[in-house]
Residue frames as qw, qx, qy, qz and C-alpha x, y, z in Angstrom:
[[0.371, -0.427, 0.437, -0.700, 14.80, 59.20, -58.35],
 [0.914, -0.102, 0.049, -0.389, 12.75, 55.97, -58.47],
 [0.826, 0.312, -0.432, 0.182, 15.84, 53.98, -59.49],
 [0.153, 0.490, -0.590, 0.623, 17.75, 55.41, -56.53],
 [0.627, -0.312, 0.343, -0.625, 14.93, 54.54, -54.10],
 [0.965, 0.089, -0.160, -0.191, 14.76, 51.05, -55.57],
 [0.612, 0.429, -0.549, 0.375, 18.52, 50.62, -55.12],
 [0.162, -0.442, 0.561, -0.681, 18.31, 51.75, -51.48],
 [0.828, -0.162, 0.145, -0.518, 15.41, 49.37, -50.88],
 [0.913, 0.221, -0.343, 0.030, 17.37, 46.43, -52.34],
 [0.355, 0.466, -0.595, 0.550, 20.42, 47.35, -50.26],
 [0.445, -0.382, 0.434, -0.685, 18.33, 47.63, -47.07],
 [0.936, -0.033, -0.061, -0.345, 16.72, 44.26, -47.79],
 [0.793, 0.308, -0.469, 0.237, 20.10, 42.58, -48.24],
 [0.090, 0.477, -0.573, 0.661, 21.56, 44.19, -45.12],
 [0.601, -0.294, 0.338, -0.662, 18.57, 43.19, -43.00],
 [0.895, 0.076, -0.408, -0.163, 19.01, 39.54, -44.01],
 [0.442, 0.288, -0.677, 0.512, 21.83, 39.46, -41.46],
 [0.574, -0.592, -0.565, -0.001, 20.45, 38.42, -38.05],
 [0.501, -0.355, -0.286, 0.736, 22.92, 40.53, -36.05],
 [0.065, 0.145, 0.204, 0.966, 22.17, 43.60, -38.14],
 [0.406, -0.540, -0.563, -0.476, 18.45, 43.06, -37.54],
 [0.596, -0.553, -0.493, 0.311, 18.96, 42.86, -33.77],
 [0.393, -0.257, -0.106, 0.877, 21.18, 45.96, -33.60],
 [0.056, -0.330, -0.400, -0.853, 18.78, 47.86, -35.88],
 [0.480, -0.641, -0.553, -0.232, 15.87, 47.21, -33.51],
 [0.565, -0.501, -0.332, 0.565, 17.95, 48.26, -30.49],
 [0.263, 0.002, 0.134, 0.955, 18.97, 51.44, -32.34],
 [0.237, -0.503, -0.499, -0.664, 15.34, 52.20, -33.13],
 [0.558, -0.643, -0.521, 0.063, 14.29, 51.71, -29.49],
 [0.477, -0.344, -0.169, 0.791, 17.02, 54.06, -28.23],
 [0.062, 0.186, 0.307, 0.931, 15.90, 56.65, -30.80],
 [0.375, -0.597, -0.598, -0.382, 12.29, 56.20, -29.66],
 [0.537, -0.596, -0.427, 0.418, 13.19, 56.93, -26.04],
 [0.335, -0.179, 0.042, 0.924, 15.12, 60.04, -27.07],
 [0.082, -0.334, -0.473, -0.811, 12.35, 61.37, -29.35],
 [0.450, -0.645, -0.581, -0.209, 9.57, 60.79, -26.84],
 [0.524, -0.486, -0.333, 0.615, 11.61, 62.29, -23.98],
 [0.192, -0.049, 0.156, 0.968, 12.31, 65.46, -25.97],
 [0.223, -0.435, -0.575, -0.656, 8.68, 65.63, -27.07],
 [0.500, -0.650, -0.566, 0.085, 7.31, 65.32, -23.53],
 [0.466, -0.438, -0.200, 0.742, 9.75, 67.83, -22.06],
 [0.110, 0.008, 0.282, 0.953, 9.10, 70.34, -24.85],
 [0.388, 0.372, 0.468, -0.702, 5.33, 69.91, -24.60],
 [0.402, 0.315, -0.522, -0.683, 4.92, 68.84, -28.24],
 [0.496, -0.100, -0.846, -0.169, 3.78, 65.37, -27.13],
 [0.499, -0.313, 0.374, -0.717, 0.95, 64.90, -24.64],
 [0.254, 0.102, -0.959, -0.075, 0.95, 61.17, -23.82],
 [0.720, -0.341, -0.260, -0.545, -2.13, 59.15, -22.85],
 [0.222, -0.506, 0.720, -0.419, -1.40, 57.95, -19.32],
 [0.837, -0.053, 0.400, -0.368, -3.87, 54.99, -19.14],
 [0.865, 0.464, -0.185, -0.046, -2.46, 53.48, -22.33],
 [0.318, 0.641, -0.620, 0.323, 1.11, 53.83, -21.08],
 [0.473, -0.419, 0.615, -0.472, 0.23, 52.35, -17.67],
 [0.916, 0.094, 0.277, -0.275, -1.51, 49.28, -19.07],
 [0.769, 0.568, -0.286, 0.066, 1.10, 48.72, -21.76],
 [0.035, 0.670, -0.659, 0.341, 3.93, 48.95, -19.21],
 [0.658, -0.240, 0.614, -0.363, 2.35, 46.20, -17.09],
 [0.910, 0.330, 0.147, -0.203, 1.47, 44.09, -20.13],
 [0.552, 0.686, -0.462, 0.109, 4.95, 44.35, -21.72],
 [0.192, -0.559, 0.726, -0.351, 6.46, 43.28, -18.40],
 [0.785, -0.040, 0.523, -0.331, 4.15, 40.25, -18.10],
 [0.841, 0.522, -0.085, -0.116, 4.74, 39.23, -21.72],
 [0.331, 0.686, -0.613, 0.208, 8.51, 39.39, -21.23],
 [0.409, -0.410, 0.713, -0.394, 8.29, 37.49, -17.93],
 [0.885, 0.156, 0.320, -0.300, 6.10, 34.79, -19.48],
 [0.738, 0.605, -0.299, 0.005, 8.56, 34.38, -22.37],
 [0.073, 0.631, -0.705, 0.315, 11.53, 34.16, -19.99],
 [0.645, -0.228, 0.606, -0.405, 9.67, 31.61, -17.84],
 [0.914, 0.327, 0.138, -0.198, 8.98, 29.50, -20.92],
 [0.691, 0.633, -0.307, 0.162, 12.42, 29.78, -22.57],
 [0.819, -0.494, -0.053, 0.286, 14.45, 29.77, -19.31],
 [0.581, 0.007, 0.068, 0.811, 16.71, 32.62, -20.43],
 [0.057, -0.712, -0.270, 0.646, 16.63, 36.40, -19.94],
 [0.210, 0.657, -0.315, -0.652, 17.82, 37.40, -23.41],
 [0.668, 0.247, 0.681, 0.170, 16.74, 35.74, -26.65],
 [0.154, -0.200, 0.435, 0.865, 17.71, 37.12, -30.08],
 [0.045, -0.408, -0.779, -0.473, 14.28, 36.28, -31.43],
 [0.278, -0.784, -0.552, 0.066, 12.60, 38.31, -28.67],
 [0.443, 0.000, -0.099, 0.891, 14.78, 41.41, -28.94],
 [0.131, -0.516, -0.270, -0.803, 11.85, 43.82, -29.51],
 [0.644, -0.647, -0.354, -0.200, 10.04, 42.80, -26.31],
 [0.730, -0.295, -0.250, 0.564, 13.32, 42.80, -24.36],
 [0.285, 0.191, 0.032, 0.939, 14.15, 46.34, -25.54],
 [0.321, -0.610, -0.366, -0.625, 10.58, 47.42, -24.77],
 [0.664, -0.548, -0.441, 0.255, 11.11, 46.53, -21.10],
 [0.455, -0.198, -0.094, 0.863, 13.77, 49.23, -20.90],
 [0.011, 0.344, 0.345, 0.874, 11.68, 51.64, -22.99],
 [0.435, -0.644, -0.483, -0.404, 8.41, 51.43, -21.03],
 [0.649, -0.597, -0.344, 0.323, 10.03, 51.53, -17.58],
 [0.397, -0.077, 0.021, 0.914, 12.08, 54.55, -18.66],
 [0.067, -0.319, -0.366, -0.872, 9.18, 56.41, -20.25],
 [0.411, -0.609, -0.650, -0.194, 6.23, 55.61, -17.96],
 [0.428, -0.557, -0.376, 0.604, 7.58, 57.56, -14.93],
 [0.156, -0.114, 0.190, 0.963, 8.15, 60.54, -17.24],
 [0.222, -0.420, -0.638, -0.606, 4.61, 60.21, -18.59],
 [0.444, -0.640, -0.605, 0.164, 3.25, 60.26, -15.03],
 [0.378, -0.472, -0.176, 0.776, 5.27, 63.34, -14.08],
 [0.043, -0.274, 0.257, 0.926, 4.81, 65.41, -17.24],
 [0.011, 0.445, 0.815, 0.370, 1.44, 64.17, -18.53],
 [0.090, 0.201, 0.251, -0.943, -1.29, 66.82, -18.52],
 [0.474, 0.094, -0.218, -0.848, -4.96, 67.52, -19.16],
 [0.859, 0.023, 0.084, -0.504, -7.62, 64.96, -20.04],
 [0.722, 0.377, -0.581, -0.013, -4.97, 62.49, -21.19],
 [0.018, 0.361, -0.783, 0.505, -4.16, 61.88, -17.51],
 [0.652, -0.124, 0.305, -0.683, -7.71, 60.71, -16.68],
 [0.036, -0.037, 0.997, 0.059, -8.68, 57.05, -16.21],
 [0.611, 0.000, -0.142, -0.779, -12.12, 56.39, -17.71],
 [0.835, -0.108, 0.394, -0.368, -14.30, 53.32, -17.17],
 [0.904, 0.407, -0.130, -0.036, -12.99, 51.51, -20.26],
 [0.311, 0.665, -0.597, 0.325, -9.41, 52.13, -19.10],
 [0.464, -0.411, 0.634, -0.462, -10.17, 50.62, -15.70],
 [0.934, 0.121, 0.202, -0.270, -11.85, 47.59, -17.32],
 [0.724, 0.571, -0.366, 0.126, -8.77, 47.08, -19.47],
 [0.003, -0.606, 0.667, -0.433, -6.55, 47.32, -16.37],
 [0.734, -0.212, 0.484, -0.427, -8.75, 44.74, -14.61],
 [0.930, 0.342, -0.080, -0.111, -8.35, 42.40, -17.60],
 [0.450, 0.625, -0.562, 0.301, -4.58, 42.73, -17.31],
 [0.341, -0.468, 0.645, -0.498, -4.74, 41.99, -13.58],
 [0.904, 0.011, 0.233, -0.359, -6.93, 38.93, -14.23],
 [0.823, 0.464, -0.318, 0.076, -4.35, 37.52, -16.66],
 [0.155, 0.611, -0.636, 0.444, -1.55, 38.16, -14.16],
 [0.613, -0.322, 0.522, -0.499, -3.46, 36.43, -11.34],
 [0.958, 0.191, 0.039, -0.211, -4.26, 33.41, -13.54],
 [0.665, 0.562, -0.440, 0.219, -0.66, 33.15, -14.70],
 [0.091, -0.584, 0.633, -0.500, 0.73, 33.52, -11.17],
 [0.774, -0.206, 0.407, -0.439, -1.57, 30.77, -9.85],
 [0.958, 0.223, 0.179, -0.017, -0.51, 28.38, -12.60],
 [0.017, 0.858, -0.484, -0.173, 3.17, 29.30, -12.75],
 [0.477, -0.362, 0.793, 0.112, 4.41, 25.69, -12.76],
 [0.706, 0.429, 0.563, 0.004, 2.34, 24.70, -15.81],
 [0.373, -0.244, 0.434, 0.783, 4.51, 25.47, -18.82],
 [0.192, 0.490, 0.689, 0.498, 1.62, 25.79, -21.28],
 [0.130, -0.870, -0.443, 0.172, 0.14, 28.62, -19.25],
 [0.330, -0.511, 0.185, 0.771, 3.11, 30.84, -20.05],
 [0.158, 0.151, 0.652, 0.726, 2.05, 30.75, -23.71],
 [0.101, -0.704, -0.679, -0.179, -1.59, 31.39, -22.84],
 [0.292, -0.776, -0.228, 0.510, -0.63, 34.34, -20.61],
 [0.302, -0.265, 0.393, 0.827, 1.57, 35.74, -23.39],
 [0.050, 0.353, 0.703, 0.616, -1.23, 35.54, -25.97],
 [0.199, -0.776, -0.592, 0.087, -3.84, 36.90, -23.55],
 [0.311, -0.651, -0.053, 0.691, -1.64, 39.92, -22.91],
 [0.213, 0.067, 0.530, 0.818, -1.52, 40.64, -26.64],
 [0.125, -0.663, -0.659, -0.332, -5.27, 41.12, -26.40],
 [0.371, -0.774, -0.326, 0.398, -4.86, 43.33, -23.32],
 [0.349, -0.367, 0.220, 0.834, -2.24, 45.45, -25.10],
 [0.085, 0.377, 0.630, 0.674, -4.59, 45.84, -28.04],
 [0.269, -0.796, -0.539, -0.062, -7.29, 47.08, -25.66],
 [0.468, -0.577, -0.137, 0.655, -4.71, 49.37, -24.02],
 [0.261, 0.037, 0.364, 0.893, -4.49, 51.36, -27.24],
 [0.023, -0.697, -0.672, -0.248, -8.21, 52.23, -27.12],
 [0.244, -0.827, -0.242, 0.444, -7.66, 55.28, -24.85],
 [0.290, -0.388, 0.385, 0.786, -5.03, 56.56, -27.27],
 [0.148, 0.315, 0.740, 0.576, -7.25, 55.88, -30.30],
 [0.098, -0.800, -0.591, 0.038, -10.17, 57.62, -28.61],
 [0.273, -0.734, -0.028, 0.621, -8.04, 60.68, -27.75],
 [0.246, -0.176, 0.555, 0.775, -6.74, 60.88, -31.32],
 [0.087, 0.516, 0.770, 0.365, -10.26, 60.53, -32.75],
 [0.161, -0.872, -0.454, 0.088, -11.55, 63.41, -30.61],
 [0.466, -0.481, 0.040, 0.742, -8.46, 65.63, -30.76],
 [0.351, 0.916, 0.138, -0.139, -8.45, 68.96, -32.59],
 [0.212, 0.829, -0.518, -0.004, -4.65, 69.01, -32.67],
 [0.871, 0.154, -0.458, 0.088, -2.25, 66.08, -32.97],
 [0.541, -0.775, 0.277, -0.171, -0.89, 65.19, -29.48],
 [0.897, -0.184, 0.334, 0.223, 1.57, 62.59, -30.78],
 [0.093, -0.696, 0.517, 0.489, 4.77, 62.49, -32.84],
 [0.837, 0.481, -0.107, -0.238, 4.76, 61.25, -36.44],
 [0.347, 0.632, -0.683, 0.116, 8.49, 60.52, -36.26],
 [0.386, -0.323, 0.771, -0.391, 8.05, 58.44, -33.10],
 [0.790, 0.177, 0.461, -0.363, 5.26, 56.28, -34.51],
 [0.712, 0.606, -0.318, -0.157, 6.98, 55.83, -37.86],
 [0.143, 0.555, -0.794, 0.205, 10.02, 54.50, -36.02],
 [0.599, -0.108, 0.670, -0.426, 7.77, 52.22, -33.95],
 [0.843, 0.418, 0.075, -0.330, 6.31, 50.89, -37.20],
 [0.557, 0.630, -0.540, 0.013, 9.73, 50.22, -38.73],
 [0.132, -0.478, 0.800, -0.338, 11.17, 48.70, -35.53],
 [0.685, 0.000, 0.602, -0.411, 8.28, 46.30, -35.03],
 [0.819, 0.502, -0.107, -0.256, 8.16, 45.31, -38.70],
 [0.385, 0.586, -0.699, 0.141, 11.85, 44.40, -38.47],
 [0.409, -0.317, 0.728, -0.450, 11.03, 42.62, -35.19],
 [0.883, 0.213, 0.209, -0.362, 8.65, 40.35, -37.12],
 [0.698, 0.580, -0.421, -0.004, 11.48, 39.48, -39.52],
 [0.023, 0.544, -0.760, 0.353, 13.87, 38.76, -36.64],
 [0.651, -0.135, 0.583, -0.467, 11.34, 36.54, -34.89],
 [0.895, 0.368, 0.005, -0.252, 10.66, 34.63, -38.10],
 [0.472, 0.635, -0.601, 0.116, 14.40, 34.17, -38.72],
 [0.065, -0.363, 0.825, -0.428, 14.74, 32.65, -35.25],
 [0.485, -0.245, -0.784, -0.300, 11.46, 30.70, -35.63],
 [0.073, -0.167, -0.666, 0.723, 10.09, 32.40, -32.50],
 [0.092, -0.557, -0.726, -0.394, 6.31, 32.35, -32.78],
 [0.294, -0.771, -0.487, 0.284, 5.36, 34.37, -29.68],
 [0.265, -0.504, 0.090, 0.817, 7.75, 37.27, -30.40],
 [0.099, 0.165, 0.635, 0.748, 6.42, 37.32, -33.98],
 [0.182, -0.699, -0.676, -0.146, 2.87, 37.67, -32.65],
 [0.348, -0.689, -0.248, 0.586, 4.06, 40.43, -30.28],
 [0.219, -0.316, 0.315, 0.868, 5.70, 42.44, -33.08],
 [0.017, 0.362, 0.727, 0.584, 2.85, 41.87, -35.56],
 [0.220, -0.772, -0.587, 0.104, 0.35, 43.20, -33.02],
 [0.308, -0.647, -0.045, 0.696, 2.57, 46.23, -32.33],
 [0.208, -0.014, 0.544, 0.813, 2.96, 46.88, -36.08],
 [0.073, -0.594, -0.713, -0.366, -0.83, 46.92, -36.52],
 [0.293, -0.792, -0.406, 0.350, -1.27, 49.29, -33.55],
 [0.306, -0.437, 0.196, 0.823, 1.33, 51.67, -34.99],
 [0.116, 0.243, 0.661, 0.700, -0.42, 51.65, -38.38],
 [0.173, -0.743, -0.635, -0.124, -3.79, 52.51, -36.81],
 [0.356, -0.708, -0.187, 0.581, -2.19, 55.25, -34.68],
 [0.256, -0.216, 0.387, 0.859, -0.54, 56.82, -37.74],
 [0.018, 0.465, 0.714, 0.523, -3.82, 56.63, -39.68],
 [0.252, -0.813, -0.509, 0.127, -5.65, 58.49, -36.90],
 [0.355, -0.577, 0.047, 0.734, -2.90, 61.10, -36.73],
 [0.193, 0.068, 0.568, 0.797, -3.13, 61.63, -40.49],
 [0.080, -0.685, -0.692, -0.215, -6.90, 62.06, -40.11],
 [0.282, -0.785, -0.266, 0.483, -6.30, 64.95, -37.70],
 [0.292, -0.349, 0.337, 0.824, -3.91, 66.60, -40.15],
 [0.095, 0.311, 0.708, 0.627, -6.35, 66.27, -43.06],
 [0.160, -0.773, -0.614, 0.000, -9.26, 67.65, -41.02],
 [0.294, -0.763, -0.083, 0.569, -7.16, 70.65, -40.04]]
């Protein structure tokens, strides 16, 4: 069994050395994520945290826009994870608003402060649009905002008696973003690498909190 797993791991490593395979793998993961989360929301097995989704949707959009403004192109192979996330968040957020329920819909003070931080970064970036260096600063600042945006989700998971999220979804997020780091490194794209590394860490923490719920139950 261990030999077979080792063989599969070696094969996966060799396959993922190909840049095109890496890109298509990430896109495949993102499509699967949209499908899984959609089914979960509609079936009621997933109860999303609306403040986190709202802030992340804005932040992902600003990060992508800042990268495009800096690189002067809409699609960059090194930034495939962020590009795919634009489609994901703007597909999922309206569904979260319509089918979200209970306390997870509420905006608390910390959520509003996080939203204000995102707005402050957007205003600063918009005022200094012509200065190329500010695109990088806006991108990095938004990584901090997106980290803060996970706090409502982390808090809900910490206080939850039952798991409101999907293990399959967050495992796929983890795999997709980890591959995104590899893709960004292959293309020597620093900002996309930071984006994917931050997302990988958030997925790990989310999975750890979900496992805590399972163990306590």
